C-alpha positions in Angstrom: -63.3 41.4 -151.4 -64.4 38.4 -152.3 -61.5 36.5 -151.6 -61.8 37.8 -147.7 -65.3 37.0 -147.8 -64.9 33.0 -148.5 -61.6 33.0 -146.0 -63.7 33.9 -143.4 -66.6 31.8 -144.3 -64.1 28.7 -144.4 -62.5 29.9 -141.1 -65.9 30.1 -139.5 -67.1 26.5 -140.5 -63.8 25.0 -139.6 -64.3 26.4 -136.1 -67.5 25.2 -135.9 -66.9 21.9 -137.0 -63.3 20.4 -135.1 -64.7 21.5 -131.6 -67.6 19.4 -132.8 -65.4 16.0 -133.4 -64.2 16.4 -129.8 -67.1 16.9 -128.5 -68.9 14.5 -130.5 -66.5 11.4 -129.4 -66.1 12.3 -126.0 -68.9 10.1 -124.4 -68.1 7.3 -126.4 -67.0 4.2 -123.9 -65.0 1.0 -125.4 -66.2 -1.7 -123.5 -63.7 -4.8 -122.3 -62.6 -6.6 -125.2 -65.4 -7.8 -126.8 -64.5 -11.5 -128.0 -64.5 -12.2 -124.1 -68.0 -11.5 -123.6 -69.7 -14.4 -125.0 -72.8 -14.2 -122.8 -73.5 -10.7 -124.6 -75.8 -10.9 -127.6 -76.2 -8.6 -130.5 -79.3 -6.0 -130.2 -81.3 -4.7 -133.2 -79.9 -7.5 -135.7 -81.0 -7.2 -139.1 -84.4 -8.7 -140.2 -83.6 -10.6 -143.3 -85.7 -9.7 -146.7 -87.3 -11.7 -148.5 -85.7 -13.5 -150.9 -86.8 -14.9 -154.4 -84.9 -17.8 -155.9 -84.1 -18.7 -159.3 -85.3 -21.3 -160.7 -83.2 -24.2 -161.2 -84.5 -27.3 -162.5 -83.6 -30.1 -160.3 -81.9 -28.0 -157.7 -83.1 -28.1 -154.3 -86.2 -25.8 -153.4 -84.7 -23.4 -151.0 -86.7 -21.8 -147.9 -86.2 -18.5 -146.4 -82.6 -18.2 -144.5 -82.7 -18.9 -140.8 -80.2 -17.6 -138.4 -78.4 -20.5 -136.3 -77.8 -19.7 -132.7 -77.2 -20.8 -129.4 -80.0 -21.1 -126.8 -77.2 -19.9 -124.1 -74.8 -18.2 -125.9 -74.8 -16.4 -129.5 -73.4 -18.3 -132.1 -70.6 -16.0 -134.2 -66.9 -15.2 -135.0 -65.0 -12.1 -133.5 -62.2 -12.4 -135.0 -62.0 -9.7 -137.7 -65.5 -10.9 -138.5 -64.9 -13.5 -141.2 -67.1 -16.7 -141.1 -66.7 -20.1 -143.1 -69.3 -22.6 -141.5 -69.6 -26.0 -142.5 -71.1 -29.0 -141.0 -69.0 -32.5 -139.4 -70.0 -35.0 -136.9 -66.9 -34.0 -134.9 -67.8 -36.5 -131.5 -68.8 -39.4 -134.0 -72.7 -39.6 -132.1 -74.1 -39.4 -135.0 -75.3 -35.7 -135.3 -73.9 -32.7 -137.3 -71.8 -30.5 -135.4 -71.3 -27.1 -136.6 -67.9 -26.3 -137.5 -67.0 -22.1 -137.9 -63.8 -21.4 -139.7 -62.4 -17.9 -138.7 -59.6 -15.3 -139.6 -56.9 -14.1 -137.4 -53.7 -12.7 -138.1 -51.3 -15.3 -137.9 -52.7 -18.7 -136.9 -56.6 -19.0 -138.2 -58.4 -21.9 -136.1 -61.9 -23.7 -136.6 -64.7 -23.3 -133.7 -66.7 -26.6 -133.0 -69.9 -26.3 -131.6 -71.7 -29.8 -130.7 -75.3 -30.3 -131.5 -77.1 -31.0 -128.4 -80.5 -31.5 -130.4 -80.9 -34.5 -132.8 -79.7 -35.5 -136.6 -83.3 -33.8 -138.0 -83.5 -31.1 -135.4 -79.9 -29.8 -134.5 -79.7 -27.3 -131.7 -76.5 -25.5 -130.5 -76.0 -23.8 -126.8 -73.5 -21.5 -128.2 -70.8 -22.9 -126.2 -67.8 -23.7 -128.3 -64.0 -25.0 -128.2 -61.1 -25.0 -130.9 -60.6 -27.9 -133.2 -57.7 -30.0 -132.2 -55.6 -32.8 -134.0 -54.5 -36.2 -132.5 -51.9 -34.7 -130.6 -54.4 -31.7 -129.0 -52.4 -29.3 -131.3 -55.0 -26.5 -132.8 -56.0 -27.0 -135.8 -55.0 -23.6 -137.8 -53.1 -22.6 -140.4 -50.7 -19.1 -141.2 -53.2 -16.8 -142.6 -51.3 -13.4 -142.8 -53.9 -11.4 -144.3 -57.4 -11.5 -145.9 -59.0 -14.9 -145.8 -59.5 -17.4 -142.9 -59.2 -21.3 -142.4 -62.1 -22.4 -144.8 -62.8 -26.0 -143.2 -63.8 -28.4 -146.3 -64.1 -32.5 -144.6 -63.9 -35.1 -147.6 -62.2 -38.2 -147.7 -59.5 -37.3 -149.9 -57.5 -40.5 -149.8 -60.2 -43.2 -149.7 -59.2 -45.0 -146.6 -62.9 -44.6 -145.1 -61.5 -41.7 -142.7 -63.2 -38.0 -143.1 -60.2 -35.6 -144.0 -59.6 -31.6 -143.5 -58.6 -29.4 -146.3 -58.5 -25.7 -146.4 -56.2 -22.8 -148.6 -54.4 -20.3 -147.7 -53.7 -16.7 -148.6 -49.9 -16.7 -149.3 -48.3 -18.4 -150.7 -51.6 -20.6 -151.6 -50.6 -23.8 -149.6 -53.0 -26.4 -149.7 -53.5 -27.8 -145.7 -54.4 -31.7 -144.9 -55.2 -33.0 -141.7 -56.0 -36.7 -142.4 -58.5 -38.6 -140.8 -58.4 -41.5 -138.7 -59.6 -43.6 -136.0 -58.1 -41.5 -132.9 -59.3 -38.2 -134.9 -57.2 -35.9 -137.1 -53.7 -36.3 -137.6 -51.0 -33.4 -137.5 -51.1 -30.8 -140.4 -49.0 -31.7 -143.8 -48.9 -29.8 -147.0 -50.3 -31.4 -150.5 -47.4 -30.8 -153.2 -48.5 -28.5 -156.0 -46.8 -28.5 -159.5 -44.7 -25.5 -159.4 -44.6 -25.1 -155.6 -41.7 -24.5 -153.6 -41.3 -23.6 -150.2 -39.2 -20.2 -149.6 -39.6 -19.5 -153.1 -40.1 -15.9 -153.7 -42.7 -15.6 -156.5 -42.8 -12.6 -158.6 -45.0 -9.7 -158.0 -44.8 -8.2 -161.5 -43.5 -9.1 -165.0 -44.8 -12.7 -164.8 -48.8 -13.5 -166.4 -51.1 -14.2 -163.8 -51.0 -18.1 -165.3 -47.6 -18.5 -164.7 -46.4 -20.4 -161.0 -43.6 -17.9 -160.8 -46.4 -15.3 -160.2 -47.7 -14.2 -157.0 -51.1 -13.9 -158.3 -50.7 -17.4 -159.4 -51.1 -18.4 -155.5 -52.1 -15.5 -153.5 -55.6 -15.9 -151.9 -56.4 -19.4 -152.3 -59.4 -20.6 -151.5 -59.6 -24.1 -151.8 -62.3 -27.0 -152.5 -62.0 -30.7 -153.8 -64.1 -32.5 -156.3 -63.4 -35.0 -159.8 -63.4 -32.4 -162.3 -62.6 -35.1 -165.2 -64.5 -37.9 -163.8 -61.0 -40.2 -163.4 -62.3 -41.2 -159.9 -59.2 -39.0 -158.2 -60.3 -35.3 -156.4 -59.0 -32.8 -157.8 -58.1 -29.0 -156.6 -60.7 -26.5 -157.3 -59.3 -22.7 -156.4 -60.6 -19.3 -156.5 -58.7 -16.2 -155.5 -56.5 -13.7 -157.5 -55.3 -15.8 -160.1 -59.2 -16.3 -160.8 -61.7 -19.5 -161.1 -59.0 -22.6 -161.5 -58.9 -26.3 -161.6 -55.6 -28.4 -160.6 -56.0 -32.0 -161.6 -54.7 -34.8 -159.1 -51.5 -36.2 -160.9 -50.7 -38.4 -157.9 -53.1 -40.9 -156.6 -55.8 -41.4 -154.5 -53.7 -42.3 -151.1 -51.2 -39.4 -152.3 -52.4 -36.8 -154.0 -50.4 -33.9 -156.0 -52.0 -31.0 -158.3 -50.9 -30.1 -161.4 -51.2 -26.8 -163.2 -54.1 -24.7 -162.3 -56.0 -24.0 -165.1 -58.9 -22.0 -166.1 -62.6 -22.9 -165.9 -64.3 -22.1 -169.3 -67.8 -21.0 -170.1 -69.3 -23.5 -172.6 -68.6 -20.2 -175.0 -64.7 -20.3 -174.9 -64.5 -17.6 -172.3 -62.6 -17.9 -169.2 -65.3 -18.2 -166.0 -66.3 -15.2 -164.6 -68.9 -13.8 -162.3 -69.7 -10.9 -163.7 -70.6 -10.4 -167.3 -69.0 -7.6 -169.7 -65.4 -8.5 -169.2 -62.8 -8.3 -172.1 -62.2 -11.5 -173.6 -58.6 -12.8 -173.4 -56.9 -14.4 -175.9 -53.8 -16.8 -176.0 -50.5 -14.3 -176.4 -52.1 -11.7 -174.3 -51.3 -10.8 -170.7 -54.3 -9.9 -168.5 -55.1 -9.4 -164.8 -57.2 -12.7 -163.5 -58.9 -10.9 -160.7 -60.5 -8.2 -163.5 -61.2 -11.0 -166.2 -62.7 -13.8 -163.9 -64.0 -11.9 -160.7 -64.6 -7.9 -161.7 -61.0 -7.1 -159.6 -62.4 -8.9 -156.7 -59.8 -11.2 -154.7 -62.0 -12.4 -152.4 -63.5 -15.2 -154.1 -64.9 -18.4 -153.3 -66.0 -21.9 -154.8 -68.0 -25.0 -154.4 -67.8 -27.5 -156.9 -71.0 -29.5 -156.4 -74.0 -31.2 -158.7 -76.5 -28.9 -157.4 -79.2 -29.8 -159.6 -78.8 -33.7 -159.4 -78.2 -34.2 -163.4 -75.2 -36.0 -162.5 -72.9 -33.3 -164.0 -70.7 -30.9 -161.4 -71.8 -27.6 -161.0 -70.4 -24.6 -159.5 -71.7 -22.0 -156.4 -69.3 -19.1 -156.0 -69.6 -16.3 -154.0 -67.5 -13.2 -153.7 -66.7 -9.8 -151.4 -70.5 -8.6 -151.9 -69.6 -5.1 -151.8 -70.8 -3.1 -154.6 -73.7 -3.1 -156.3 -72.2 -5.3 -159.2 -72.2 -8.2 -157.0 -75.0 -10.9 -156.9 -73.4 -11.8 -153.4 -74.0 -15.9 -154.3 -73.6 -17.2 -158.3 -74.6 -20.4 -160.0 -72.9 -21.8 -162.7 -74.5 -25.3 -164.6 -72.0 -27.7 -165.8 -72.6 -28.9 -169.2 -70.6 -32.1 -170.2 -69.0 -30.9 -174.0 -66.9 -32.1 -176.7 -63.9 -30.5 -174.8 -64.4 -31.7 -171.0 -66.7 -30.3 -168.1 -67.8 -26.4 -169.1 -70.2 -24.1 -167.2 -72.8 -22.1 -168.6 -73.2 -18.3 -167.6 -73.6 -17.3 -164.0 -76.9 -16.6 -162.3 -77.8 -15.3 -159.0 -78.9 -17.8 -156.8 -81.3 -15.5 -155.0 -82.4 -11.7 -155.2 -84.9 -9.3 -154.1 -87.6 -7.9 -156.0 -86.7 -4.4 -156.0 -83.0 -5.3 -157.1 -81.4 -3.7 -153.6 -79.0 -5.2 -151.8 -80.8 -8.8 -150.7 -78.1 -9.8 -147.7 -76.8 -7.5 -145.1 -73.2 -7.3 -144.5 -70.5 -8.8 -146.6 -68.4 -11.4 -147.5 -70.7 -14.4 -147.8 -69.3 -17.8 -147.7 -71.4 -20.9 -148.8 -71.2 -24.8 -148.3 -73.9 -27.1 -149.3 -74.5 -29.7 -146.8 -77.5 -31.7 -145.2 -78.2 -29.7 -142.3 -81.7 -31.8 -141.1 -80.5 -35.1 -142.1 -83.7 -35.2 -144.5 -81.2 -36.2 -147.6 -82.0 -33.1 -149.5 -79.3 -30.4 -149.9 -79.3 -27.5 -148.0 -77.3 -24.4 -148.3 -75.2 -23.0 -144.9 -74.7 -19.5 -145.5 -71.9 -17.2 -143.5 -72.2 -13.5 -143.6 -69.9 -10.9 -141.9 -72.2 -7.9 -140.4 -71.5 -4.8 -139.4 -71.9 -4.0 -135.6 -70.5 -1.7 -132.9 -68.2 -2.8 -130.2 -71.4 -2.7 -127.6 -73.3 -5.4 -129.6 -75.5 -3.1 -130.9 -76.6 -3.8 -134.3 -75.7 -1.2 -137.0 -79.0 -0.4 -138.9 -77.5 2.4 -140.8 -74.9 0.0 -142.6 -76.5 -3.2 -143.2 -78.2 -2.4 -146.5 -75.3 -0.7 -147.4 -72.3 -1.6 -149.5 -69.1 -1.5 -148.5 -67.5 0.5 -151.3 -70.3 3.3 -151.1 -69.4 3.5 -147.6 -65.6 3.0 -147.7 -65.3 1.4 -144.6 -62.7 -1.5 -144.4 -63.4 -5.1 -145.3 -63.3 -7.8 -142.9 -60.1 -8.7 -141.9 -59.2 -5.1 -141.8 -61.2 -4.3 -138.5 -60.8 -0.6 -138.0 -63.2 -1.0 -134.2 -60.6 -3.4 -133.2 -57.7 -1.1 -133.3 -59.2 0.9 -130.5 -57.9 -2.1 -128.2 -54.3 -2.1 -128.8 -54.1 1.7 -129.9 -54.8 3.4 -127.1 -58.5 3.8 -127.2 -61.0 7.2 -127.7 -58.1 9.3 -126.3 -55.6 7.9 -129.0 -58.1 8.3 -131.7 -58.9 12.4 -130.6 -55.2 12.9 -130.8 -55.0 11.5 -134.3 -57.8 13.5 -135.1 -56.2 16.5 -133.7 -53.0 15.9 -135.8 -54.3 15.4 -138.9 -58.2 15.4 -138.9 -58.4 14.6 -142.9 -56.5 11.5 -143.0 -57.5 9.8 -139.7 -61.4 10.4 -140.3 -60.9 8.8 -143.6 -59.4 5.8 -142.0 -61.6 5.4 -139.5 -64.9 6.2 -140.5 -64.7 6.3 -144.6 -68.0 8.2 -145.5 -69.7 7.4 -142.6 -70.7 10.5 -140.3 -72.0 9.4 -137.1 -69.0 9.2 -134.6 -70.5 5.9 -132.7 -69.3 4.2 -135.9 -65.5 4.9 -134.7 -66.0 1.3 -133.1 -67.5 -0.3 -136.2 -66.6 -4.2 -135.9 -67.5 -6.8 -138.7 -68.6 -10.2 -136.9 -69.6 -13.6 -138.7 -73.1 -15.1 -138.2 -74.3 -18.5 -139.4 -77.3 -19.1 -141.4 -79.2 -22.0 -142.8 -81.2 -22.6 -146.0 -83.1 -25.4 -145.8 -84.1 -27.3 -149.3 -87.2 -29.0 -150.6 -87.5 -31.7 -153.2 -88.0 -29.9 -156.5 -90.2 -32.1 -158.5 -88.5 -30.4 -161.4 -85.6 -32.7 -162.4 -82.7 -31.4 -164.6 -81.4 -33.4 -167.8 -77.8 -33.3 -168.9 -77.6 -32.4 -172.4 -74.2 -32.8 -174.0 -73.4 -29.5 -176.0 -70.6 -28.7 -178.4 -68.2 -26.2 -176.7 -66.5 -23.2 -178.8 -62.7 -23.4 -178.8 -61.1 -21.9 -175.6 -60.0 -18.2 -175.8 -57.1 -19.1 -173.9 -54.9 -21.8 -174.4 -52.0 -22.8 -172.1 -50.1 -25.0 -174.0 -49.8 -22.1 -176.9 -46.8 -19.3 -176.5 -47.9 -16.6 -174.5 -46.2 -12.9 -174.6 -45.3 -11.0 -171.5 -46.2 -7.3 -171.7 -43.4 -6.9 -169.4 -40.2 -8.0 -168.7 -38.1 -6.9 -165.6 -34.7 -7.6 -164.3 -34.7 -10.2 -162.0 -34.4 -8.0 -158.7 -37.2 -5.7 -160.1 -39.3 -8.6 -160.0 -39.7 -8.4 -156.3 -42.0 -6.2 -154.2 -39.0 -4.9 -152.0 -35.2 -5.8 -152.4 -32.4 -4.8 -149.9 -28.8 -4.4 -149.9 -26.7 -2.9 -147.3 -23.1 -1.6 -147.0 -20.8 0.1 -144.8 -18.3 3.0 -145.5 -17.2 6.2 -144.9 -19.8 9.5 -146.0 -18.5 12.8 -148.0 -17.8 14.1 -144.1 -15.3 11.1 -143.6 -17.5 9.5 -140.8 -17.9 6.0 -140.8 -21.7 4.8 -141.5 -23.9 1.7 -142.2 -26.5 2.1 -145.4 -29.4 0.0 -145.6 -31.3 0.7 -148.9 -34.7 -0.9 -150.0 -35.9 -0.3 -153.5 -39.9 -1.2 -153.9 -41.8 -2.0 -156.8 -45.1 -1.0 -158.4 -47.5 0.3 -155.4 -45.5 -1.7 -152.2 -44.2 0.4 -149.5 -42.7 -0.2 -146.2 -44.2 0.9 -142.7 -42.9 3.1 -140.1 -43.3 2.5 -136.2 -45.7 4.6 -136.0 -49.1 4.1 -133.8 -51.6 4.5 -136.6 -49.9 1.1 -138.3 -51.6 -2.4 -137.8 -48.7 -3.8 -140.0 -45.3 -4.6 -138.8 -42.6 -1.7 -139.1 -38.9 -1.6 -140.6 -36.8 -2.7 -137.6 -33.0 -2.5 -138.0 -30.4 -4.0 -135.3 -26.9 -4.3 -135.6 -23.9 -6.7 -134.0 -21.0 -4.8 -133.9 -17.3 -5.8 -133.2 -15.6 -4.2 -130.5 -14.1 -1.0 -130.8 -17.1 0.1 -132.5 -20.4 1.5 -131.1 -23.4 3.2 -132.8 -23.3 7.3 -132.8 -27.1 8.4 -132.3 -30.3 7.4 -133.7 -30.9 5.3 -137.2 -31.3 7.8 -139.8 -34.6 6.9 -141.7 -36.1 8.5 -145.4 -39.0 10.9 -145.4 -42.5 9.4 -144.5 -46.2 10.1 -146.0 -49.6 8.8 -144.9 -50.9 6.0 -147.6 -54.3 4.2 -146.7 -54.7 5.6 -143.5 -51.1 4.4 -142.5 -47.7 5.9 -142.1 -45.1 4.8 -144.8 -41.9 5.7 -145.9 -42.0 7.9 -149.1 -40.3 7.0 -152.6 -39.3 3.7 -154.5 -35.3 4.0 -153.1 -35.1 4.1 -149.6 -31.9 5.0 -147.7 -31.7 3.9 -143.9 -28.1 5.0 -142.7 -26.7 4.9 -139.5 -23.3 6.7 -138.3 -20.2 5.0 -136.4 -18.1 5.5 -133.4 -15.1 3.6 -134.3 -12.3 3.6 -132.2 -9.2 5.4 -133.1 -6.8 2.4 -132.9 -8.9 -0.1 -135.1 -7.9 -1.1 -138.1 -8.3 -4.1 -140.7 -11.6 -5.0 -142.0 -14.5 -5.3 -139.6 -18.0 -7.4 -140.0 -20.9 -6.0 -138.7 -24.2 -8.3 -139.1 -27.4 -6.5 -139.9 -30.4 -7.8 -139.0 -34.2 -6.4 -140.5 -37.4 -6.8 -140.5 -40.2 -6.0 -142.1 -43.7 -5.9 -143.8 -44.8 -4.8 -147.2 -48.3 -4.0 -148.6 -49.3 -3.0 -151.9 -52.8 -0.8 -152.6 -55.0 -3.9 -152.6 -53.2 -6.8 -150.0 -50.4 -7.2 -147.7 -47.1 -9.8 -148.1 -46.3 -11.7 -144.7 -43.3 -10.4 -142.6 -39.9 -11.0 -143.5 -36.7 -11.5 -141.8 -33.1 -10.6 -143.1 -29.6 -11.2 -142.2 -27.0 -9.6 -143.7 -23.1 -8.9 -143.1 -21.4 -5.9 -144.4 -17.4 -5.3 -144.1 -16.3 -1.9 -143.1 -12.6 -1.4 -144.3 -10.6 0.4 -142.1 -7.3 0.3 -143.9 -8.1 3.5 -146.4 
């Protein structure tokens, strides 16, 4: 009786709820693609909370943030919501123009907003164009996933012309556009120790500090500054490999960067944004993301003498996706008997009640002089959640991504409505698998209007005022580093060469147990890496297999594929060893060895990030003598 009672209740709830799903989303309209609607302004934009700034001797006294907006059009980035703002006099009229780096799967670009005001009072219409080099080609670099082009303007080679640099997601290339009298020259890559184009870096089995490891390279956000005082600009990087610096081992004219070594606190621990991490010692293998950034891939750092004491400091940011994050961190630089070290981090600002200080997520900062008064200001980019109709999502402004379980910028769920068939397609998926698709499209949100949720990037400026309290640099004695590169380090895991790869692929041809001729393609995946099907729910490239067959051989039916499962809101092939097989028709009189070419393409992701799509060609021999 009890069992029957609860069964009836469960059925009643299900019958009550599922029609409600279709009913509530039936009236939601998807407008034309919003990236074309630059005339539309966001409504119900969040009112910023009053911030209280950490007292830092010598540092500019920051005013409350002001949104930078255009008098004709709203200033924002649309492409997946990432925004990387900076200033640069693009047209050489002596006034600072606004540059916004963005993220677009494939080629990420830079939007230029010309200053139509003055040097001291910048003003922007909101009209923009994409930055180009002297040949008229777009200034862009390939970003398959998760971080965008993040421009820094700096004269790297000392020729009097400003240059432009940016890091890259995978494999951590540092792009350089040299400046000239005519503008920026075509893109080149700055040489880095241990980097080789086309090299397959190891996804497991190599420690994070090894140049053979993927985590050493991926998510490489990049900035240049002189770390060791030799007059050369060195490379500061953040991302999966932690906060590191690579010294310039080349020349000023032709920079080349050496090994990416960790930055350290005065007490010898590895630089980290969040206290409480376990210390690491030489000889231990460890995950740099957990030591340096609380498991956060999306970290950025800006080396700058923020407090004016003549010693380099660091301002850093991260995802800002959960309550353990301050969003913007300040590390005071300290000259020691063992080189440049840093104090433990402090939040640059907070709110009195300890709640979330900024709306949205993914803050990006650079130090600029916005109003030409000779005092440093802070320009900030924020990814802020809105609906596709440009309605502010007030209910989510001040909530953490982790709590809502919605996608981080770069994985824009609302955007999928445009290329997946709109609301009707979503309704069909919900009918097929409500639990999976509800989680994928709405996370922990319940109101169906949020099915169109987008991240958009908006710029803000914190104006700085002169600080009468000056900072005095005091040389200190540094504790020994917990971790030393030049001492032997023990790997926890040693794998065979093929097992180190995220995915390995092998092909063959022969006869199966029934005597039928068949081509087999086997994928072997490591860790949590998985391969995607061609299902409409997937935004990643599926496994595609094509054949070039000799005369007398044709395909017999469709490709036989492995079983599938739902994973992270997508459909993937199930298992670590995946077999694809293609039966063949063979002419009865065909003999000898037959050469078959196989063209294979796929993309793989693990639970945290995605790799670039791969294309392979393999040749197999079908022996018809036996």
